[in-house]
Phi, psi and omega in degrees: 000122176287151179216157183268356181293142170272154185230141175251145174243118183242111171294145182056048180265015180270351186201171176048229184297320187289329178293319181298320178300313186301315180292320183297314179295326179290315178301330179272004174089024181255146170274156190221122173256138180232157175238149176223157181259331176208339190260090177291325187297314172303317176300308181304322178298318179301304179311316185294328181284331174294318177295328172300332174274010178084015187243154173284150171204164176202154189227126184235139174284135181213129164263097182308328180292344183263079187298342178287345183265359186291325180287323172292326173301302176305333168301312174301310180303312189298319183290327178282321180301311183299321179293316189262343193231344182093340187211140178272071181218145171224166194253326184231127169255129178232102185275091183249332188309136170191184176223158174262129186218138182226135177180136176303161173302315178301325187267346189281118178279156178301329178290322182288325182295317183289325179294322174295316177302314184300324189265309187276338176240299179310315186291320178291316182295307191276341178286322175297326175304307184291331180288330186306317180290353178259344188277132181288150174302145182068018176279198185221139168240129179236115174258138185269122167252213182195153180301338178293349167288333180259307177256173192237116166246109186311134180109005183229033181299305179302310185301314183296325177287323174301320179289331170293322173303318184290331181287316176297312176308319188288330175293316175299317179301313179303323180294311189283325182270349185300331182296343179259009185071013176281133171261152169229126187213160178246140169248133190233094175291150162276210178291125179238143177282098173222173180301341178287335181247009179308325185292318180293317174307311187275327179246003175224049185307328176298328174294315176302315183299314180299320172298308182297330185277350175246028177243129190299319181279356171077021185201165174270167188270168171231165188298334179286349169291344187248331188300316182293330180292310178295324174297317181301312183302334181269001185272170179288333184294339186256022188293341186256012181255119169206163185055033182248150175253113182253112179270126183244072181241359185078012182083047179288137164051066180275000000 
């Protein structure tokens, strides 16, 4: 059945930032596909909230780090889109899935480095590659980076480097997909209170205090600070914004 609603695909949409993005987009009248890695119950809760807002939703299991699985994942998504909407097309791709990892350069193992690379850069690159045939003209691609690609907090060299790579990739992507009217941008949050950062908030209060005292707006972030920015970039009002990095950190380390 064809529908005029636009539809977003959000990786890691079952919790944290991805969940907030999904709900913001649903509130604006968009349908939403989310992915989850292991917690199906959490994904189902997000779907229920999307439907409460009057929109369609679907959840698919996806290990973003397994790039060889991306093609099969999109076949599943395409089948659902065709059945529910009449055409295997979606409008917004939001590469949000990620993990938090801390370790000095001296302590970082090759295994830990490869794990970060597979999720945060290789996964983003090849998932986007597989998505392009299904992404509608005049669509949107939003990649999540981090304030750590601009400022330095010891212990995040590998993570910050991956996010820096995503930012460069996004500029190249914007150039290549611009001919189709597709925009590609980066949203770079500062530290956000989510389950991924819970350990830092609970066990390193001195770090949080240091960050807060060096943030212009005087607090740490929450997921609600990010969902609206992503929703704006998916709007018609943002059609002339591409190849840009928007840092949403409250003014950390200016």
